[in-house]
C-alpha positions in Angstrom: 31.0 18.2 -28.8 28.5 17.2 -26.1 29.8 16.5 -22.6 30.0 12.8 -21.8 28.3 11.9 -18.6 29.2 8.8 -16.6 26.8 7.0 -14.3 28.5 8.2 -11.1 28.6 11.8 -12.4 24.8 11.7 -13.1 24.0 10.2 -9.8 26.1 12.8 -7.9 24.6 15.7 -9.8 21.0 14.5 -9.4 21.6 13.9 -5.7 22.7 17.5 -5.2 19.8 18.7 -7.4 17.2 16.8 -5.4 18.8 17.8 -2.0 18.6 21.5 -3.0 14.9 21.0 -3.6 14.2 19.4 -0.3 13.7 15.8 -1.2 14.1 13.7 1.9 16.1 10.9 0.3 17.9 12.6 -2.7 20.6 9.9 -3.2 18.1 7.0 -3.1 15.7 8.7 -5.5 18.5 9.6 -7.9 19.6 6.0 -8.0 16.1 4.5 -8.3 15.3 6.8 -11.3 18.5 6.2 -13.1 18.3 2.4 -12.6 14.7 2.7 -14.0 15.9 4.5 -17.1 18.7 2.1 -17.7 16.5 -1.0 -17.1 18.9 -2.1 -14.4 18.9 -2.4 -10.6 20.8 -0.1 -8.2 23.6 -2.6 -7.7 24.4 -2.3 -11.4 25.0 1.5 -10.9 27.7 0.9 -8.3 29.4 -1.7 -10.4 29.4 0.4 -13.5 30.3 3.9 -12.1 32.5 4.7 -15.2 29.9 3.6 -17.8 28.8 6.5 -20.1 25.1 7.3 -20.3 24.1 7.9 -23.9 22.1 11.0 -25.1 18.7 9.1 -25.3 19.1 7.7 -21.8 20.0 11.2 -20.5 16.9 12.7 -22.1 14.7 10.0 -20.5 16.5 10.7 -17.2 15.8 14.4 -17.5 12.1 13.7 -18.1 11.6 11.5 -15.0 13.6 14.1 -12.9 11.1 16.8 -14.1 8.2 14.6 -13.1 9.6 14.0 -9.7 10.4 17.6 -9.0 6.8 18.5 -9.9 5.7 16.2 -7.1 4.8 13.0 -8.8 5.5 10.1 -6.4 8.5 8.0 -7.2 6.5 4.8 -7.1 4.2 6.0 -9.9 7.1 7.1 -12.0 8.9 3.7 -11.8 5.6 1.8 -11.7 6.3 -0.4 -8.6 6.9 -0.4 -4.9 8.2 -2.9 -2.4 5.9 -4.1 0.4 6.5 -7.0 2.7 9.7 -7.8 0.7 7.6 -8.3 -2.4 7.5 -5.9 -5.4 4.1 -4.6 -6.4 3.2 -3.1 -9.8 1.3 0.2 -9.4 -0.5 2.9 -11.4 -2.5 5.9 -10.4 -5.7 3.8 -9.9 -4.3 2.4 -6.7 -2.8 3.8 -3.5 0.9 3.4 -3.0 1.5 0.8 -0.2 2.9 2.4 3.0 5.5 0.9 5.3 3.1 1.4 8.2 0.6 -0.9 6.6 3.0 -3.8 7.0 2.0 -3.8 10.6 -1.5 -4.9 9.6 -0.1 -7.8 7.6 2.4 -8.7 10.3 -0.4 -8.8 12.9 -2.5 -11.0 10.6 0.4 -13.3 10.1 0.9 -13.7 13.8 -2.8 -14.6 14.2 -2.5 -17.1 11.3 0.7 -18.7 12.6 0.4 -22.5 13.0 -3.1 -22.6 11.6 -4.2 -24.5 8.4 -7.0 -23.7 6.0 -7.8 -20.2 7.3 -10.3 -18.1 5.3 -9.0 -14.5 5.0 -10.6 -11.5 3.4 -9.1 -8.2 2.5 -11.6 -5.4 2.1 -10.7 -2.5 -0.3 -7.7 -4.4 -1.7 -6.4 -1.7 -4.0 -3.1 -2.9 -5.5 -3.6 -6.2 -3.7 -0.6 -5.6 -1.5 -2.2 -6.9 1.7 -4.1 -9.8 0.1 -1.2 -10.9 -2.0 1.2 -10.7 1.0 -1.1 -12.8 3.1 -1.6 -15.4 0.4 2.1 -15.5 -0.2 3.1 -16.0 3.4 0.1 -18.1 4.4 0.0 -20.5 1.5 -2.6 -22.8 3.0 -5.1 -20.0 3.5 -8.1 -19.2 1.2 -7.8 -15.5 0.5 -10.5 -13.3 -0.8 -10.4 -9.6 -1.7 -12.8 -6.9 -2.7 -12.7 -3.5 -4.2 -15.2 -1.1 -5.6 -12.8 -0.1 -8.4 -12.5 -2.3 -11.5 -9.2 -0.6 -12.3 -7.8 -1.4 -8.9 -8.8 -5.0 -9.2 -7.1 -5.3 -12.5 -3.8 -4.2 -10.9 -4.5 -6.5 -7.9 -5.0 -9.5 -10.2 -1.7 -8.6 -12.0 0.1 -8.6 -8.7 -1.4 -11.9 -7.6 -0.3 -13.5 -10.9 3.1 -11.9 -10.5 3.7 -13.6 -7.2 2.0 -16.9 -8.0 -0.8 -16.8 -5.5 -4.5 -17.7 -5.8 -6.9 -15.1 -4.6 -10.6 -14.8 -5.2 -11.4 -11.2 -6.2 -14.9 -9.6 -6.1 -15.8 -6.1 -7.3 -18.2 -4.3 -5.0 -18.8 -2.2 -2.0 -17.1 -3.4 1.1 -18.2 -7.0 2.0 -21.5 -6.9 0.1 -20.2 -9.2 -2.7 -19.4 -11.8 0.0 -22.5 -11.8 2.1 -23.4 -15.3 0.9 -19.9 -16.7 1.5 -18.9 -19.0 4.4 -17.5 -17.2 7.5 -14.0 -15.8 7.5 -11.4 -16.4 10.3 -9.6 -13.0 9.6 -11.0 -9.9 8.0 -8.5 -7.1 7.3 -9.2 -3.6 5.9 -7.2 -0.5 5.1 -10.1 1.6 4.0 -10.0 5.4 3.4 -9.9 7.1 6.8 -8.8 10.6 6.1 -11.5 13.2 6.6 -12.0 16.2 4.4 -10.3 18.6 6.8 -7.2 16.4 6.9 -7.3 15.7 3.2 -6.7 19.4 2.2 -3.6 19.4 4.5 -2.0 16.4 2.8 1.2 16.7 0.8 0.5 17.6 -2.8 2.3 14.5 -3.9 -0.4 12.5 -2.2 -3.6 14.5 -2.8 -2.7 15.5 -6.4 -1.6 12.1 -7.6 -3.0 9.3 -5.5 -6.7 8.3 -5.9 -9.0 10.3 -3.7 -11.3 7.2 -3.7 -8.6 5.3 -1.7 -7.9 8.2 0.7 -10.9 10.4 1.4 -13.5 9.2 3.8 -16.8 10.8 4.7 -17.6 12.3 8.1 -14.8 12.0 10.7 -12.9 9.5 8.7 -14.4 6.4 10.3 -17.8 6.3 8.5 -16.7 3.5 6.1 -15.5 1.4 9.0 -18.9 2.0 10.7 -20.6 0.7 7.6 -18.3 -2.3 7.4 -18.8 -3.4 11.0 -22.2 -5.0 10.7 -21.1 -6.8 7.6 -17.9 -8.0 9.3 -19.9 -9.2 12.3 -22.1 -11.3 10.0 -19.1 -12.8 8.2 -16.6 -13.4 10.9 -16.4 -17.0 12.3 -16.7 -17.5 16.0 -13.4 -16.2 17.6 -12.6 -14.6 14.2 -10.5 -11.5 14.2 -11.0 -8.1 12.6 -8.0 -5.9 11.8 -8.4 -2.3 10.6 -5.8 0.3 9.8 -6.7 3.7 11.4 -5.4 7.2 11.5 -3.0 8.2 14.3 -5.6 10.3 16.1 -8.5 7.9 15.7 -7.8 5.3 18.4 -10.3 6.6 20.9 -13.2 7.0 18.4 -12.3 3.7 16.8 -12.6 1.9 20.1 -15.9 3.6 20.9 -17.4 2.4 17.6 -16.7 -1.2 18.6 -19.4 -1.4 21.3 -21.0 -4.8 21.3 -17.9 -6.5 19.9 -15.5 -8.7 21.9 -12.0 -7.9 23.1 -10.7 -4.8 21.3 -7.3 -3.2 21.4 -5.5 -0.3 19.6 -2.1 -1.3 18.4 0.5 1.4 18.0 3.1 1.7 15.2 6.9 2.0 15.7 6.5 5.7 16.2 4.1 5.1 19.1 1.0 6.3 17.2 -2.4 4.6 16.9 -2.3 2.5 13.8 -4.4 -0.7 14.1 -7.7 -1.7 15.6 -7.8 -5.4 16.5 -11.1 -7.0 17.7 -12.4 -10.5 18.1 -15.9 -11.6 17.6 -17.5 -12.8 20.8 
């Protein structure tokens, strides 16, 4: 007779298993994966501690545990990730939204506060996390988004529909598809900024699973931004604002590339590291 496993017993065992293998949040990951298999939320697990888990569910749970131990990111296994208090559907065509990128959205929201009818563009939208968040929290804005990847745009459109926001999507390189558009009040971008030397040092869960197209940048990591700048200058309205996410060691070089622009500042994240470049058009 096979052993009967209860929800609490499975969570406790998996927590120990993950902890022994060095996962940073073993309990959280055990809960998220089990809730995913049971098609429930994490609160359900705690209100049904004594519920047995059947053999088919246990087998599915074993499979997702194996995937996680091999290094596959949790967000890809469960197919979603929370960002700006919104849930975004994901697959391996798009980068997993990072908590530090919320700083970019928060800064844009601060600029947009109290203003009506703003035109906002997100360059390299990926899953649409930035564009959808801005459209959701600034409902009067006209939001545009571009990406070079058709697969990424498909996921971004899905997320826009999921959250009931209207976004105009264009496929193409940087701002090229929008060069004939009216000027924008805010242009945001979280483009690839990891150079080849830094890329090989990334955790295997990042470099082996997340799309290199969304991570790896040529040269010193800022070349895509250097290509973007003349396009952004042409498309920013007077007093318009440009917000770029950068690497934690790129602040000095990022500021240097902004010669000829207006007021420019480097904004640090909660850990005190360079994270954003903010510049206004003169």
